[in-house]
Every structure is written in C-alpha cells, then in structure tokens.
C-alpha positions in Angstrom: 0.0 0.0 0.0 1.3 3.4 -1.0 2.1 5.8 1.9 3.4 9.4 1.7 6.0 10.2 4.4 5.5 14.0 4.5 8.1 14.7 7.1 10.8 12.8 5.2 9.8 14.5 1.9 9.9 18.0 3.6 13.4 17.5 4.8 14.6 16.1 1.5 12.9 18.9 -0.5 14.4 21.7 1.6 17.9 20.2 1.2 17.3 19.8 -2.5 16.3 23.4 -2.9 19.4 24.6 -1.0 21.7 22.4 -3.2 20.0 23.5 -6.4 20.5 27.2 -5.6 24.1 26.6 -4.5 24.9 25.0 -7.9 22.7 27.2 -10.1 22.6 30.6 -8.4 24.4 30.9 -5.1 23.2 34.1 -3.5 20.4 34.6 -6.0 16.8 35.4 -5.0 13.8 33.1 -5.6 11.2 34.9 -7.7 7.8 33.3 -7.5 4.3 34.2 -8.8 1.8 34.2 -5.9 -1.7 33.3 -7.0 -3.1 32.5 -3.6 -3.6 28.8 -4.5 -2.0 25.9 -2.7 0.9 25.3 -5.2 2.4 28.8 -5.1 1.7 29.0 -1.3 3.4 25.7 -0.5 6.3 26.4 -2.8 6.9 29.9 -1.4 6.8 28.4 2.2 9.4 25.9 1.2 11.6 28.6 -0.3 11.4 30.7 2.9 12.4 27.7 5.0 15.2 26.7 2.7 16.7 30.0 1.8 15.4 32.5 4.3 12.6 35.0 3.7 15.0 37.8 2.6 15.8 35.8 -0.6 12.2 35.2 -1.6 10.3 37.7 -3.7 6.6 37.2 -4.4 5.0 38.7 -7.5 1.2 39.3 -7.6 -0.1 39.5 -11.1 -3.8 40.2 -11.3 -5.4 40.5 -14.7 -7.5 43.6 -14.0 -9.7 42.9 -11.0 -8.9 39.6 -9.3 -11.7 38.4 -7.0 -9.4 36.4 -4.8 -6.4 38.8 -4.7 -6.9 38.9 -1.0 -5.6 35.3 -0.8 -2.4 36.3 -2.6 -1.9 39.1 -0.2 -2.6 36.8 2.7 0.2 34.5 1.5 2.9 37.2 1.3 1.8 38.6 4.7 1.8 35.3 6.4 5.3 34.4 5.1 6.5 38.0 5.6 8.2 38.1 2.2 9.1 41.0 -0.1 6.5 41.4 -2.8 5.4 43.5 -5.7 2.1 43.7 -7.7 2.1 43.9 -11.5 -1.3 44.2 -13.0 -1.1 42.5 -16.5 -4.5 43.8 -17.8 -3.0 46.5 -20.1 -0.4 44.1 -21.4 -2.9 41.4 -22.2 -5.3 43.8 -24.0 -2.4 45.4 -25.9 -1.1 42.0 -27.1 -4.6 40.9 -28.2 -4.9 44.0 -30.3 -1.3 43.7 -31.7 -1.8 40.1 -32.7 -5.2 40.7 -34.3 -3.8 43.6 -36.3 -1.0 41.4 -37.5 -3.3 38.6 -38.4 -5.5 40.7 -40.7 -3.2 39.9 -43.6 -4.1 36.3 -43.1 -7.8 37.2 -43.0 -8.1 36.2 -39.4 -10.6 38.4 -37.5 -10.6 36.9 -34.0 -8.4 34.9 -31.6 -9.3 31.4 -30.7 -10.7 30.8 -27.2 -7.6 28.8 -26.2 -5.4 31.6 -27.4 -7.2 34.1 -25.1 -7.1 31.7 -22.2 -3.3 31.0 -22.6 -2.2 34.6 -23.2 -2.4 35.8 -19.5 -0.2 33.0 -18.0 2.4 33.5 -20.8 2.5 37.2 -20.0 2.8 36.4 -16.3 5.8 34.2 -17.0 7.4 37.0 -19.1 6.8 39.3 -16.2 8.4 36.9 -13.7 11.5 36.6 -15.9 11.7 40.4 -16.3 11.6 40.8 -12.5 14.0 37.9 -12.0 16.7 39.3 -14.3 16.3 42.7 -12.6 16.8 41.4 -9.0 19.4 38.7 -9.5 16.8 36.0 -9.3 15.7 32.5 -10.4 12.1 31.9 -11.5 10.3 29.3 -9.6 7.9 26.9 -11.3 4.9 25.9 -9.0 3.3 23.1 -11.1 2.5 19.8 -9.5 2.5 16.2 -10.9 -1.2 15.8 -11.1 -1.9 18.8 -13.2 1.2 18.3 -15.4 0.3 14.7 -16.1 -3.0 15.6 -17.8 -1.7 18.8 -19.4 -3.5 21.2 -17.1 -0.9 23.9 -17.6 0.1 26.4 -20.2 3.2 25.7 -22.2 5.7 28.5 -21.7 3.2 30.0 -19.2 2.9 28.5 -15.7 4.7 25.4 -16.9 7.9 27.4 -17.4 10.6 28.3 -14.8 14.1 27.6 -13.7 13.4 25.0 -11.0 10.3 23.1 -10.0 10.1 21.8 -6.4 6.6 20.3 -6.6 6.8 18.7 -10.1 6.8 15.1 -8.8 4.2 15.6 -6.0 0.5 15.0 -6.5 -2.2 17.5 -5.4 -2.9 15.5 -2.2 0.8 15.3 -1.4 1.2 19.1 -1.9 -1.7 19.6 0.5 -0.1 17.3 3.1 3.1 19.2 2.7 1.3 22.5 3.2 -0.1 21.4 6.5 3.3 20.1 7.6 4.7 23.5 6.9 2.1 25.1 9.1 0.3 27.0 6.4 -3.3 28.3 6.9 -5.8 25.5 6.0 -8.0 27.9 4.0 -5.1 28.4 1.6 -4.0 24.8 1.4 -7.5 23.5 0.8 -8.7 26.3 -1.4 -10.7 24.9 -4.3 -8.6 25.4 -7.4 -10.1 27.2 -10.4 -8.8 28.7 -13.6 -10.2 32.1 -12.6 -11.7 32.5 -16.1 -15.0 30.6 -16.6 -16.2 30.3 -13.0 -15.6 26.6 -13.0 -13.3 24.6 -10.7 -10.3 22.7 -12.1 -12.1 19.4 -11.4 -15.2 20.6 -13.3 -13.0 21.4 -16.3 -11.1 18.1 -16.1 -14.1 15.9 -15.7 -12.8 14.0 -12.7 -11.5 14.6 -9.2 -7.9 15.1 -8.2 -8.4 12.4 -5.6 -9.2 9.9 -8.4 -6.3 11.2 -10.5 -3.8 11.0 -7.6 -4.8 7.5 -6.6 -4.4 6.4 -10.3 -0.9 8.0 -10.4 0.3 6.3 -7.3 -1.4 2.9 -7.4 -2.2 2.4 -11.1 -5.8 1.7 -10.1 -8.9 3.5 -11.3 -12.3 2.1 -10.6 -14.0 3.9 -13.4 -12.7 2.7 -16.8 -14.1 5.7 -18.6 -12.3 8.1 -16.3 -9.1 6.0 -16.7 -9.4 6.4 -20.5 -9.9 10.1 -20.2 -6.8 10.5 -18.0 -4.7 8.3 -20.3 -5.8 10.3 -23.3 -5.1 13.7 -21.7 -1.7 12.4 -20.7 -0.9 11.0 -24.1 -1.8 14.2 -26.1 -0.1 16.5 -23.6 3.0 14.5 -22.9 5.1 16.7 -25.2 4.7 19.5 -22.5 6.8 17.5 -20.1 9.6 16.8 -22.5 12.6 18.8 -23.8 12.2 20.4 -27.1 13.0 17.8 -29.8 16.1 18.6 -31.8 17.8 17.2 -34.8 20.9 15.3 -33.6 24.0 16.1 -35.6 27.6 15.3 -34.9 29.3 14.4 -31.7 29.7 16.9 -29.0 33.0 16.3 -27.3 33.0 19.2 -24.8 31.7 18.3 -21.4 28.3 19.7 -20.4 
C-alpha cells in the first residue's frame, strides 16, 4: 500500500532546494508568482524555510480585478516576504490588439478561445523573468505532478521556470506538505479554479484530483471511462513534459 512520508519529503525537499541554488545561483533570489492557491503558497513556504525570507520575492499579477487577490496578499503577509504587484491587464489587452492587427493579412478576425485563455499565463511568465533578471533571481515553477500529467498547464506559461520543487508531487501530497509547513488550512485546501470561466479545475477536467492522484500512485482507477480520459489527456499533452525535440547532428566532445 502506498504511503506518503510527508516529514521525510519535507526534509529532502528543503535540502534539494538549497543544493540547487548553491549550484545554479548561489546568493540569488527566488522569484515566484503568488496566485493565492496551494501550489504557489506551499512552494513559497518551502523557499522561505530553505533560503530565508529575505531571498524570496513574491510577484502578484492580477489581470484587471482579481476576486481572490486577498488570498495572494494573505500569503505574502503570512510568510512575511518581499512582494510587488504587477497588473497585467493592459499588457494582455495590448497584445490581443497587436496580434489581431498582424493577423488581418491572413484574413483572421478573431483569436481562438484557447489563445485568449493562454495569453495571461504567458504574459505572467514573461513578467516573472523580467523581475528575476532585474533582482538577480531565479524563476520558480509551481506546477504539481497531477496537473502536469493531464496537461492542465500552459506551455511557456505556468509550466515554465528555472526550477520546479513540486513537479513530482500529487495534489494530495502538496496539501499534506502545506499542513506540515504550518500554512493556513484555508489556503492549502482552497478549491482550485482557472479564474476565467467560473468553474473549478475538477469541473474542467471531468474527474477529481483524488481519483487522479490515486491512479498515479497505485495504477488503479475504478471507473474505466475516467481512466481512459486520464490516459488520453496524458498522451496528447506528454510533449509539454519533455525537452524540445532537436535534430541530432555530430558528436559533442565538450563536457556539459
């Protein structure tokens, strides 16, 4: 039977973060987008404990008016970390207009729904890198295994970053880690949603994270139809988890 040793994982994760920064940015700051959800909250808490709060910078990025921006503020206040707010509304609107104007030559008069959905997270990631390069930072990815497995992330948006502490932990495991870190339960157990259509993540996916997490860790799924949906989502989104394919030419003799 599968069991998650949260205390052991916490210790290992903290050490792993410290070693990564020592090798890939000793003395650098950790720059992280704070959405107010469990993933960014737990990741930020890990960074504070591993590096110290003075090296963690939270970036709040509402797209106009964000109904739950109070949760983002609660996170940075609870962790007592430096933070800035960059409202991306004007950038999103400007980019929509620029793209549409450019597409007129192709006789395209409107953006697809998926284009509109993915634009804000990509602009947020561009914002994080702009902040990071300005403050001697490294951008922190906050995705978890469950969402990544079924492609519930935006390529070069929230799926990007320099280091990803939670990438191999399921949603349930992230929640357990959040409680172990002493975070407020209302943030750890906050119902995840895309903030766009008024639906929860589970509504959009068509199954619960509990079902997905159990399937990932045990290989078992009682509902064969849901199993097929999960397998299909993983199959068509697997490319998001892999390095960019490249043509292999010649032998590289220099050490990497």
